[in-house]
N, C-alpha and C positions, 0 to 999 in steps of 0.2 A: 034448298037454295031457292032464291027468288031473283028474277031478272029486273034490274033497274034500267029503264029505257034511256036511250041517248037523249041529250037535251042541252040547253044552255041557260045560264043565269048570270046576272050582274053581281059581282063580288066587290066589296070595298065600301068606301065612304065618299059621298059627294064632296066637291071642293069646298063648299060652304059649311060643312059639318063642323060643329065646335070641337076643339081639342083633337082634330084629325092630324095624324102624322103624315109626312111626305110619302111613306111607303104604303099607304092605305088607300091609294087612288082607286076610283071606280073603274072596273074593267070587265069585259065579257069573258066568261069561262065556258068552254064547250067540252062536254064529256061524251065518250063513246058508251054504248050499252055495256053493262057488266053484271055478273052474278055475284051474290053475296049470301052468306048463311043466314037463314031466318032465325035460328036459335044459336045460343052459345056453343 
């Protein structure tokens, strides 16, 4: 297992992005730290 640290990032598309749908607006996503398997 490996630990992925907590953090935040912007997800989605800017308002002026060509062919952007209304449900794809830019928004901030915050995640808590979590562990995930390194191999299958």
